[in-house]
C-alpha positions as CSV (number, residue, x, y, z in Angstrom):
1,M,0.0,0.0,0.0
2,E,2.9,2.4,0.7
3,R,4.3,1.8,-2.8
4,V,0.8,2.5,-4.2
5,R,0.6,5.7,-2.3
6,Q,4.1,6.8,-3.4
7,W,3.1,6.0,-7.0
8,A,-0.1,8.0,-6.7
9,R,1.7,11.0,-5.1
10,G,4.3,10.9,-7.9
11,A,1.6,10.7,-10.6
12,Y,-0.2,13.7,-9.0
13,E,3.0,15.7,-8.8
14,R,3.7,15.1,-12.5
15,L,0.2,16.2,-13.3
16,L,0.6,19.4,-11.4
17,E,3.9,20.1,-13.1
18,W,2.3,19.6,-16.4
19,E,-0.6,22.0,-15.5
20,V,1.6,24.8,-14.3
21,S,2.1,27.3,-17.1
22,G,3.1,30.5,-15.3
23,T,5.5,31.0,-12.4
24,P,5.5,33.9,-9.9
25,S,8.6,36.0,-9.9
26,H,8.7,36.3,-6.1
27,V,7.4,33.8,-3.6
28,A,7.4,34.5,0.2
29,V,7.0,31.7,2.7
30,I,5.8,31.7,6.3
31,Q,7.5,28.5,7.6
32,D,5.1,27.6,10.4
33,G,4.7,24.4,12.3
34,N,8.3,23.4,13.2
35,R,7.7,23.2,16.9
36,R,4.3,21.5,16.6
37,Y,5.8,18.9,14.3
38,A,8.5,18.2,16.8
39,R,6.0,18.1,19.7
40,N,3.8,15.6,17.9
41,R,6.8,13.3,17.4
42,G,8.0,13.7,21.0
43,D,11.1,15.6,20.0
44,D,12.6,18.9,21.1
45,A,11.8,22.2,19.3
46,T,15.3,22.2,17.9
47,D,14.7,18.9,16.1
48,G,11.6,20.5,14.4
49,H,13.7,23.5,13.3
50,R,16.4,21.2,11.9
51,A,13.8,19.2,10.0
52,G,12.3,22.5,8.7
53,A,15.8,23.5,7.4
54,E,15.8,20.5,5.2
55,T,12.5,21.5,3.7
56,T,14.0,25.0,3.1
57,E,16.7,23.4,1.0
58,Q,14.2,21.5,-1.1
59,V,12.0,24.6,-1.7
60,L,15.1,26.4,-2.9
61,E,15.6,23.6,-5.5
62,W,12.0,23.7,-6.6
63,C,12.2,27.5,-7.1
64,Q,15.2,27.0,-9.3
65,E,13.5,24.3,-11.3
66,L,10.4,26.4,-11.9
67,G,12.2,29.7,-12.6
68,V,11.2,31.6,-9.5
69,E,13.5,34.6,-9.3
70,E,13.1,35.6,-5.6
71,L,12.3,33.6,-2.5
72,T,11.8,35.3,0.9
73,L,11.6,33.1,4.0
74,Y,10.0,34.3,7.3
75,T,12.6,32.7,9.5
76,F,12.5,34.6,12.8
77,S,10.1,37.4,13.7
78,T,10.5,40.2,16.3
79,E,7.8,38.4,18.3
80,N,10.0,35.2,18.4
81,F,12.3,36.9,20.9
82,D,9.7,36.2,23.5
83,R,10.2,32.5,23.2
84,P,12.2,30.6,25.8
85,E,15.9,31.6,25.7
86,E,17.3,28.1,25.4
87,E,15.1,27.5,22.4
88,N,16.1,30.7,20.7
89,E,19.8,30.0,21.4
90,A,19.5,26.6,19.8
91,L,17.8,28.2,16.8
92,F,20.5,30.8,16.5
93,D,23.1,28.1,16.5
94,L,21.2,26.3,13.7
95,L,20.9,29.6,11.7
96,C,24.7,30.1,12.0
97,E,25.3,26.6,10.8
98,K,22.9,26.7,7.8
99,L,23.9,30.2,6.7
100,R,27.6,29.2,6.5
101,E,26.7,25.9,4.9
102,F,24.6,27.6,2.2
103,A,27.2,30.2,1.6
104,D,29.8,27.5,0.9
105,A,27.6,25.0,-1.0
106,D,28.5,24.4,-4.6
107,R,24.9,24.3,-5.7
108,V,24.4,27.8,-4.4
109,H,27.3,29.1,-6.4
110,D,26.6,27.0,-9.5
111,S,23.0,28.3,-9.5
112,G,23.9,32.0,-8.8
113,V,21.9,32.3,-5.5
114,R,22.3,35.6,-3.7
115,I,21.7,35.4,0.1
116,R,20.5,38.5,2.0
117,A,19.0,39.1,5.4
118,I,16.2,41.5,6.0
119,G,15.0,42.8,9.4
120,E,16.4,44.4,12.6
121,T,19.5,42.2,12.4
122,Q,21.3,44.4,14.9
123,Q,19.1,42.8,17.5
124,L,20.5,39.3,16.8
125,P,23.5,37.8,18.7
126,E,26.9,38.6,17.3
127,R,27.5,35.1,16.0
128,V,24.4,35.3,13.9
129,R,25.3,38.7,12.5
130,K,28.7,37.4,11.5
131,A,27.2,34.4,9.8
132,V,24.8,36.7,7.9
133,D,27.7,38.9,6.9
134,Y,29.6,35.9,5.7
135,A,26.7,34.5,3.6
136,E,26.0,37.9,2.1
137,R,29.7,38.6,1.1
138,R,30.1,35.1,-0.3
139,T,27.1,35.4,-2.6
140,A,27.1,39.2,-3.3
141,G,28.0,38.8,-7.0
142,Y,25.0,36.6,-8.0
143,D,21.6,37.6,-9.2
144,T,19.9,34.5,-10.7
145,L,17.9,33.8,-7.6
146,N,17.6,36.1,-4.6
147,L,17.1,34.3,-1.3
148,N,16.0,36.7,1.4
149,I,16.1,35.5,5.0
150,A,13.7,37.5,7.2
151,L,15.4,37.7,10.7
152,A,14.2,39.8,13.6
153,Y,11.6,41.0,11.1
154,G,8.3,42.8,11.7
155,G,6.3,44.4,8.9
156,R,4.8,47.1,11.1
157,A,8.2,48.0,12.5
158,E,9.6,48.3,9.0
159,L,6.8,50.7,7.9
160,L,7.0,52.7,11.1
161,S,10.8,53.1,10.7
162,A,10.3,54.3,7.1
163,A,7.6,56.7,8.2
164,R,9.8,58.2,10.8
165,D,12.7,58.6,8.3
166,V,10.4,60.5,5.9
167,A,9.0,62.7,8.7
168,R,12.6,63.6,9.8
169,E,13.5,64.5,6.2
170,V,10.4,66.7,5.9
171,E,11.3,68.5,9.1
172,R,15.1,68.6,8.7
173,D,15.7,68.9,5.0
174,G,12.5,70.6,3.9
175,L,11.1,67.7,1.8
176,D,7.8,68.7,0.3
177,P,5.0,66.4,1.6
178,D,3.5,66.6,-1.9
179,E,6.6,65.1,-3.4
180,I,6.4,61.9,-1.2
181,D,5.7,59.0,-3.4
182,V,6.2,55.2,-3.5
183,A,9.9,55.5,-4.3
184,T,10.3,57.8,-1.3
185,V,9.0,55.2,1.1
186,E,10.7,52.2,-0.7
187,R,14.2,53.8,-0.3
188,R,13.7,53.7,3.5
189,L,12.5,50.1,3.8
190,Y,14.8,47.2,4.8
191,E,17.3,46.4,2.1
192,G,16.0,43.1,0.8
193,P,13.2,42.2,-1.7
194,S,14.0,43.6,-5.1
195,R,10.5,43.1,-6.4
196,D,6.9,42.9,-5.2
197,V,5.6,39.6,-3.8
198,D,3.4,37.6,-6.1
199,L,2.6,34.7,-3.8
200,I,2.6,34.1,-0.1
201,V,2.6,30.5,1.2
202,R,1.9,29.7,4.8
203,T,2.2,26.2,6.2
204,G,0.8,24.8,9.6
205,G,-2.9,25.5,9.1
206,D,-3.2,29.1,10.3
207,E,-4.8,31.5,7.8
208,R,-3.1,34.8,8.4
209,T,0.0,36.5,7.1
210,S,1.3,37.6,10.5
211,N,2.8,41.0,9.7
212,F,4.9,39.7,6.8
213,L,6.0,42.0,4.0
214,P,2.9,44.3,4.2
215,W,4.4,46.8,1.7
216,H,5.7,44.3,-0.9
217,A,2.9,41.7,-0.6
218,N,-0.4,43.4,0.3
219,G,0.3,46.4,-1.7
220,N,0.7,44.2,-4.7
221,E,-2.4,42.2,-3.8
222,A,-0.3,39.0,-3.7
223,A,-2.0,35.6,-4.0
224,V,-2.0,33.7,-0.7
225,Y,-1.9,29.9,-0.2
226,F,-2.6,28.4,3.2
227,C,-2.0,24.7,3.8
228,T,-2.2,22.4,6.8
229,P,1.1,20.5,6.6
230,Y,3.7,21.6,9.1
231,W,6.8,23.1,7.4
232,P,8.9,19.9,7.8
233,E,6.0,18.0,6.0
234,F,5.7,20.5,3.1
235,R,6.2,18.6,-0.1
236,K,6.6,19.6,-3.8
237,V,2.9,18.7,-4.4
238,D,2.0,21.4,-1.9
239,F,4.3,23.9,-3.6
240,L,2.9,23.2,-7.0
241,R,-0.6,23.6,-5.6
242,S,0.4,27.1,-4.3
243,I,1.7,27.9,-7.8
244,R,-1.7,26.9,-9.2
245,T,-3.4,29.2,-6.7
246,Y,-1.2,32.0,-8.0
247,E,-2.2,31.2,-11.6
248,H,-5.9,31.2,-10.8
249,R,-5.4,34.6,-9.0
250,E,-3.6,36.0,-12.1
251,E,-6.3,34.8,-14.4
252,S,-9.1,36.3,-12.3
253,W,-7.1,39.6,-12.0
254,R,-6.7,39.8,-15.8
255,K,-10.4,39.2,-16.3
256,T,-11.3,41.9,-13.8
257,R,-9.0,44.4,-15.5
258,A,-10.4,43.7,-18.9
259,R,-14.0,44.1,-17.7
260,R,-13.2,47.4,-16.0
261,A,-11.6,48.7,-19.2
262,L,-14.7,47.6,-21.2
263,A,-16.9,49.5,-18.8
264,L,-14.6,52.6,-19.3
265,V,-14.9,52.3,-23.1
266,R,-18.7,52.2,-22.7
267,A,-18.8,55.2,-20.3
268,L,-16.1,57.6,-21.6
269,G,-16.3,60.0,-24.5
270,E,-14.2,59.6,-27.6
271,A,-11.5,62.0,-26.4
272,E,-10.8,59.9,-23.3
273,V,-11.2,56.4,-24.7
274,S,-7.7,55.7,-26.1
275,E,-6.2,54.6,-22.8
276,A,-9.1,52.4,-22.1
277,R,-8.8,50.8,-25.5
278,R,-5.1,50.2,-24.9
279,V,-5.8,48.4,-21.7
280,L,-8.5,46.3,-23.4
281,Q,-6.1,45.3,-26.1
282,R,-3.7,44.1,-23.5
283,F,-6.1,42.1,-21.4
284,K,-8.9,41.0,-23.8
285,G,-7.3,37.5,-24.1
286,A,-8.3,36.9,-20.5
287,L,-12.0,37.3,-21.3
288,P,-14.3,34.4,-22.3
289,S,-14.9,34.2,-26.1
290,A,-18.4,35.7,-26.0
291,E,-17.2,38.7,-24.0
292,R,-14.2,39.1,-26.3
293,E,-16.3,39.1,-29.4
294,A,-18.6,41.7,-27.9
295,L,-15.5,43.8,-27.0
296,E,-14.2,43.7,-30.5
297,A,-17.6,44.8,-31.9
298,E,-17.9,47.7,-29.5
299,T,-14.4,49.0,-29.9
300,D,-13.8,48.3,-33.6
301,T,-10.7,46.3,-32.8
302,D,-9.3,43.7,-35.2
303,P,-10.0,40.2,-33.9
304,E,-6.7,39.0,-35.4
305,L,-4.7,41.8,-33.8
306,E,-1.7,40.4,-31.8
307,Q,-1.8,41.2,-28.1
308,P,1.2,43.1,-26.8
309,A,3.4,41.2,-24.3
310,D,2.9,41.8,-20.6
């Protein structure tokens, strides 16, 4: 029966791989459930974290296989400092070990993986900061896949710090409040993610994003995939399901944009309609055939006109 189950899981995994046609550029993962996994097995929390580190290595490989360009891992939040000291110390030792191991791994250098830490890293023990610095220096020249490790990270703290920096510049340097834009804020965020988040994955059964990357994820209306396996139990099938969730979210988003643009075409005058028509031409392929035919009739577009690339 175990061989049958393995065969079925393998067949389902191959089916999901065949179905996946679009890959998110940036995946962010909340690695939840390490401690509960260990507790259910009668092990120490450290054993759960170590098992979770093995899953992290697998996820990095899956991202490389599928062409994901950026992976951000919620490894240690600011709230985690409240956990028992001996548990955190063991986790810090594991982080030091894995950061140095990753930084020296041939597969990391062969694949061009750049490792960076984001968060209030100055709050971490010196040995962890040194391991972070070592990993960042060893991989600084790569850009094929960005691996961001969120350590001592809190999304509200990040935004609050950025807001304070902007307020000081307004008061001290005379920055015009009307000139504050997205770029003004982004320059003051933690140095880390280089692009917006397309997909958030959370393991362990909880359905919340826990103050994770609010600017890069929620501002981009990222797709979210919640699943019940604890992080050490997370398998490629689960990862492929999350990618499928992202694809469905993208398809729904494109249909919504096309329908809104169609409503604009119907509502605006001729002088204002060119931009709406341009958006329609870009997204009309997302509409069902009946709506697409109606669109072409209403806007006098050529049915054979090639859509511009996204």
